[in-house]
C-alpha positions, 0 to 999 in steps of 0.5 A: 500500500502506498503513502497517503501522498501517493493516494492523493496524487492518484486521485488528482490524476483521475480527476484532472482529465475531467476538468475543462474549466480554466479556473478548475485546471489552474486550481488543480495544478496548484494543488498537484504542485504543492510539495508539502504533506496533503494535510498541510494544504490548508496552511499554505497561503498560496493555496488559501488564496487560490481556494478563495478565488476558486470558491468565489468563481463557483458561487451559485 
């Protein structure tokens, strides 16, 4: 069994081809390129800013 990081990476690889919206792809790229532990994504200021921007774009 692989690490949690590997599992998250595999999940993101499955999701990526299904995303067509530019904002979704940009957000996913930021998450995929995050070098830390997946549990620390919420602590990263760049990810926080991208998350806010993505959420604002998808309010509905």
